[in-house]
N, C-alpha and C positions, 0 to 999 in steps of 0.2 A: 458620400457621406460627410457632413459638415465636420471641419476640424474642430471647432470649438462648442459641440452640441451643447444644450442647455444642459445643467445638471438637474437630475433624477429628482431631488426631493429638499435638498440641504447643499449649501455651498460646496461642504465638505468634499462631496462628490468631484467638483474641480480640481481641488488640491491633491486628492487621490488619483486623480488619472495622471496628473503631472508628475506626480512623484514614481508611479508606475512606469511612465515613459522615458524621463528623464531624472531618474532619483538625485543625480550630483548636480542637475543645475542649482543656480543660487535662487531663491523665493525672497531671501528676506537679508538684507544687512543694517546692521545698526553700531556706532561707535566703530571696533575693530572687528567685528563677528560677524559672520558669513554663516546664513543657515539654508541648507539645501531644501528643495522640495521633500526629499526623503525623512530628513529630519523634522520639516514643517510638520508634513503629517502625522508622525510619529507622536510629536507634543501634542497636537489636537487629539488625537486617538487618546493618550494620557490622561490628557485634562476630562475629557469625555468619562473615562473609566473613574477616575477620581469623584467626579460629579455624580455618578450612578451609585457610587460607593457611601459618598457624604451624605447626599440628600434625593435617596432613591424616590422616585416618582414624581419628581420634580416635574412642576408647569407653571404655565401662567407667563408674566412680565417680569424680567427680569434684569435688572439695573447692572453694568458693569462700571466701576469705580477703581480701575486698577491705574496706577500712575504708569508703570514702565508698557511703552506702545506695543513691545513683542508680546507681552504676557496678556496684554489688555486683548489683543486680535486672538491670540488661542482659545482662551476663555469665551469669548464671544461667539466664535465658530463652534466652539466646542457646547455651548448651550444651543444653538441653532440647531445642531444635528440630534439634540436630546428633543425638540419640538418647543424650545421655550422662544418666545418672542422677547428681542435684546432692544436695550437702550442704552448708551453710553454717558454718561455724565463723570465728571470728576471730581465736584463737589458732592462727597459721601455723606456730608452732614446734614445738608439743609435740600439738596434737591429731591430726596425720596418724599418731601410733602407735599411736590408739585407733582409727580409722576404717579404716586402711590404704587410702587413695584410689591410684586409679592415674594422675590428675593432679589438681595443685594449682594454681589459679589464685589469684594473691595481688599485693600492693601490691611497688614496686620494691624495698622494703627487707626482702623475705623472703628465705629461704635460698636461695642460687643455686648451690651445689653439687650438691644433689640434683636429679636428673635429670627428674623427675616436676613439679618446680616452673615455672610459667610465671607472668612478670613479666607484671601488668597494668595499664596506665595511659589515661589521657585519648587516645593515638593510637589506641587500640583502637574508637573512635567518632570520631574525626575524619573529613574528606573525603576522605585518602588512600584509605580502604579503598573509596570509590566506582569506585575502579579497578580492583578485584579482580573476579573472575567473580561474577556472582550466585547467591544460595544458592538451591537447588531441594529444597522440604521433602521429606523422605519420608514414608512412613508407617509408623508403630509399633505395634507389637501392643500392645493393650489392656493384656495382663498384663505389660507390659515393666516394669521398675522405673523410676519417675519422681522419686522423691524419698527422701532418706533422713533421718529425723530421729531425731536422740537425746533421750530420754526425759530428763525434768529429774529424778525418782526422788528418795527420801529416803536411798539408800544409798551415795552417793558416785561409784556405777558406773553410768553411763547404759547404757541398753538401745539396740540400733541396730533401727531401725524402719522396712523396707522400703515404701513406697508405692507402687501401682504406677498407671499411667496412668488406667486405669479408675476405681480406687478413688478417686483425688484428684479425678476428675470427679463420681462420684457424691457426695463431700461437699461439694463446690461446689455442685452442683445442689441438695442437700438446704438448705443454708445459705440460700441465695437464696429456695428455695420457701416455707422456715417461718419467713419474717421474722425473719432473724438480720440484713439487711441494709437500709438505707432505700430503695437503688433505683439509679436513674438518676443521680439529684440528690445522690448520697453525695460528701460531703469527709470523707476518713475520716484520722485521726490513728492509727496503730496503733503504741502504745507497747511490747507485745511485741515481742521481736526476732526476726530473719526466719530465726533459727535454731530457734524453736518452730515447732510446730504451728498455735497461733494467731496468729503475725505472718505465715507464710506464707500459711495458708488467707484469711484475713479480707483480706489486700492483694491478692491475686488474684482473689479475689471481687469487689473494689472494681472494679477494672478488667474484669473479664469483665460487669458492669454497667454500664460506662460511666461511672463516677464518676472521681473524682479523690485522689489518695494523697497526702499530707501528710507528707514523710519529717521526723522528728527527727534533728538534728543535734546532736553534741557542745554542752552549753552553752547549747543552746535553753531556753526557758522554754515548759513545757507549756499552759500558762494564757494565757498572750499568743499563742502560736500558736494557741489555739483561738479565741480572739478575733479577732484580726487575720485569719487565713487564713479564717474563718468556718466553722470544721469543725462538722460536724452528726453525727459518728459517732466514737467512738475504743474501743479495745479497750486494756484495760491488766489485769495483775495487781492484787490487793489492797494489795500494798506499792508499786506505782506509784500507785495512787489516793491513799494514804496521803501518799506525798510530794506529789504535786500538789496536794492539798486543804490542807495543811500550808503550801505556800508560796505559796498566794493571798495578795494582799494584803489586809490587815483591812477596806479597804471596795471589794473586788471584787465585782461584779455577778454574779449567778446567769445561767447561759447555757440558758434554757428551750428553746432549740432544739437544743440537744446532748442524745445520747442515748449513754450509756456502756455499754459491757459489760464485765464483769470477771469473770476466769476464771482457772483454773490451780489456786487453793485456795479454803478458805471465807472467805466476806465476812464480818466481825465485825458484830456489828448496830451497835456504836458507830460505827464508821466511815460503815456504811450509812448512818444518820440524818444523821451531820455531812455527809457528800458529797451527801446529797439537799437539806439546807438550803442547802450554800454554793457549790456546783456546779452541778447540774442535778438536779432533779425526777425526769428520765428515767435511773434507775440500773436496769440490768438484769442477772441472773444467768444465764451460762453454764456449764454443763456438759457435761463429755465428756471425752475422752483423745485423747493423741496417736497411740494405736492404731486408734480408730475416728471420729474426727472428733466434731462435736456433736451431742449428745443431747436437751437441753433447753434451754431457753431462757425466762425469765420476770421480771417486774419484781421489784426488790429489796424491795417492800414486803409481797410474798407471805412473807418468812421473818419479818415481823413477825409474823404470826398462826399462822406453823407453821415452827418452827425446822428450819433444815436444807433447807427446800423449794427445788426449784431449774427447777419447772415441769412442764406436760405432755409428756411422749415425745412427740418427732417422730412421726408416721405412718408414717416410712419405716425406722424403728428397731424391732426387735424386743426387749422389754425384759422381763428376770421378775424377781423377787426369790424366793431359793430359801434351802431349808435346807442343812445341811451334806451331806446326801443327793442334793442337787441336785432336790428337791423343792419346786413352788412352794408359797410358804405364801400362808394368806388374806390379803386387802387389808387393809393396816393393821399388818400384824405385821410385825417387824424379821427380816431376812435378808440373804444376801448377793446383791449385785447381779451380773446377768450381762445381756450383750446382745449382738446381732449385726445388722450389716447390710452393704449393697454396697458400703458406703466403710470396711469393718473389716478389718484386715489378719489373716491366718491363724497369722502366727508371728513372733518375731523373728529378726535375723540374728546366727549365731552364739553362741546361747544356749539348749542345748538343755533345760536345767534351768528356765531361765524359761518357755519354750514348755510344758512339761508340766505346770506349775503355773497357768499364765493363759490357756491355749488349749485348752478341753476340749470335745468333741463339737459341735464347730463354735460354741461361743460363746466371748466374751472373758469373763474374770473382771478388773475393774479393782482387785478388792480393796477394796471399798466396802460398806459396811454401810447399808443404808436401808430406805425403805419404799416401798409403792405406794397411794395410795388409789384408793377404787372408782372415782373420776373420773379417774382418770390420773395424779394428780399425784405425782412421784417428790421423796422427801426422802430426804437423804444425812443420814446420824447420826454419820458417822465411817469411819476405816480397820479393816477387819477386824482386820491384823495389828497394829494398836495397840490393840486390846480389851485392859483390863488387868483383872486377876483379883487383887482386893484382899482376902483373906480370902474368899474365896468369893462376894463382890459383883462383878458384872462390869460394867464400863463404859469408855466409852470417852474419853479426854481431853477433846474438844471439849466433854462436859457438864460438867466441872470448869471448864475456862475461861471459860465461859459465866457462870457463877455469880461469880468472881474477876476479869472483866474489867469487871463491872458495878461495882465498887468504885472511890472515887476515888483518884486519884494514879498507876493504874497504866497505864503506857504501852502496853508490849507484855508477854507472857507465853506460857509454855507448859507444861501440865501433863504428867507421866507416872510410870509407876510404878519404884520400885526396891526390891531386895531388899538387906539388910543382914545379914552375918555367919549365912546361911543362914535366917533369919528370912522369915515371910510378905513379901510384896513392900507396900509402904505409899505412900501418895499424896505426891506431892511437885509444885511448881510453881516454876520459876524466872520472877522477876519482875523487870521493868525498870521501875524506879521512878519517880515525877514529882511534882509539887509534891500535898499534902495526903496524900501516900500515908502508911498507918498500918497496919501488919502486923497489930495486934489485929483491926482491921475486916475483914482478908481472912478471918483464922482464924475468927472469927464467923460470917461470912456461909457459910464452907463447912460448920460445922459446922450451920447451920440448916438449910441444904440437903440434906447427906448424913447425916444422924445415925446410919446404922448402922457409917458408917466411921470410923477412928481419926483422929487430930488431922492435918491437912496440915501438912507439913513445906515452907517457905518459905527459897528460897535467892534473893539477888541478882546480876543480871546486867547488864553494860554493854548486852549485844546478843544475841538470840534468833537463834540460826542458822539460816537458812534457803535454800533453794534457789532458784533464778532463779526461779521462777514462786510464791514466797513460801510453800511448804511447811516445816513447822517440822521441821527436823533434830533429832527425839529423841534418837537414838544418841549424839548428838556432846554435846547437853547431858548426858544420863545418866553418859557417861565423863569429859566435865569433873568432875561433882559427885563422882564416886567417887576421881578423882583428887586433889581438892581434901579430901576425908575421910580419905584415905589418908597425906595429908600429903606427896604428892609434887609439890605445887605450890606 
């Protein structure tokens, strides 16, 4: 029998199993507090009893907007036990208009006039719940909705992605089986938020494997947490890695026992090299999507030799590189990425146009352009929608960014194409400048790397707009530049 069987119907079965086998093992740490698996299971049971008493027969979609991460997780798992599909959002005032939940579980300061709102506080996990009737777990249909995730996106309008019980279990089993987590001895610091697929999946997989989750609280120093809590695994976006490494003391030691996985957006080579020198040599790149979960994981050093490399495709994922007609291209040729798996969803919620474009003939098209080597290594070269046509020369912004990022004094940047007065599109780049910045150096580097293209237009910015996963919002930059050129700013 597998040491990590699928949970029967809801994730609570995994927590309860651990609580029975190793009740004193630490499940959660935050601040100066440690919570054992026995205490964790007890608090989830108490919260489930409170739910049954306060909202008997509750069903549908429940939005959780509780600020303390431990209570947020307890309520989320309790709601899942009761058969509700959950979605996490910290903006209780505005997000309900987008999500349209049946119930909203929020802190005491939340909206008290909306009948959907349920106030959550520490009483939900207090001893008074022990006098309430014990909860009997029902069996839920595998295809029933388990979790609703909002895509990070770059358009400003997130898509709603419903993940079923069966799809989530498939994702978790794939992650555990393909080396995505260290195993039972895991002590995880997940810096991606609970509202993201990575923050949700990697946290629950840690508990499923019997590990400990270290919760980040506002004001915590991530590097000090890693050292003091003996964290050996962390998941974060590139922008979070940049902030962590940048805040490390000058005399800080590397943490060789730490494995860091980075996902959500591309990892710049300069950041990769700096993180491996300053934080840990074990830096890995995770490629996947909210719609399908994790597809590949590889050591970041692979990207040194093969730009954009993300690793060998998981064996339980069927992935192809195809042309515009949906025909597979030869190994090594660039095309559009598509894949399918047991954990992949088949549609968005309330987005018919997005469904037709993204889900076709049983395949998910993430919008990535890439190559697949003869030995199965997937490399992502950019986004298909970001392909720039510069006077007949087609290329992706990442190709320009890699060249300019290597120049001194470039703190951050974003490349894009823009038309002016009906003329052909020309290359542009927004640059956040640092010490040693020299515009002539960037112009010369660009001209040498891309002799067929016209000179690049460089504009200076205080900040590159990105979504919560670190993806550049190029449309916002382009609109800002156009307004500036038009004299409206």
